[in-house]
C-alpha positions, 0 to 999 in steps of 0.5 A, a space after each residue: 872489584 874488591 868490596 873493601 876497596 869500593 867501601 873506602 872509596 866511597 868514604 874517602 869521596 864522602 869525606 872529601 865532599 864533607 870537607 869542601 861543604 864544611 869549607 864553603 859554610 864557614 865561607 857563609 855559603 849556603 846549599 839552596 838545591 841538591 840535584 841528585 843525577 846518577 852517578 853525579 850530584 850537583 850541588 848549587 851554593 850561594 852566599 848569603 847576604 849579610 843581614 842589614 846593620 840595624 839602625 839602633 836608635 842611640 839616641 843620646 839626649 842632652 846631658 844636663 849636670 848641675 853640682 855644688 860643691 864646697 859650700 856652692 848654692 844653686 837656686 832658681 834654676 828649674 830643668 825642663 825636659 820631654 819625657 820620653 826624651 833621652 835626656 840624662 838629667 843630675 843635680 848634686 850637692 856636695 859638701 859642707 853647706 852645699 845646696 840645690 835650693 828651688 831648682 825643679 826637674 820637670 818631665 813633660 
C-alpha cells in the first residue's frame, strides 16, 4: 500500500474517533477505561450522575419594618430577635417631626 494512503486513513480514523469522543463528552459521558487490543481499541463510556443539588439554606427570617412618615411617631415598640437568625429589621423615621422613640432592637 502507498504510505500516503495509510497516513490519510489513520488520520481520518483519528479525526472520526475524536469527533465521536467530543460528542459523547458534550453529552456528559466520560471514559472510564481504555482497553487497547490490537487491532481493535475498545472504549467503555459511562454517564456521570449530576451532583446532587445542594440544599441551600435559604433561610429567610422574619422581615420586620417600622416606619414613621410625615410626622408619625412610634413609641415603646421594642424588637427582639435571636442573634443567629436571618431576621431583617428596619426602622425608619422620615419626614418632618417623625420619630421612633423608646423602640430598641435587641439581638439575643
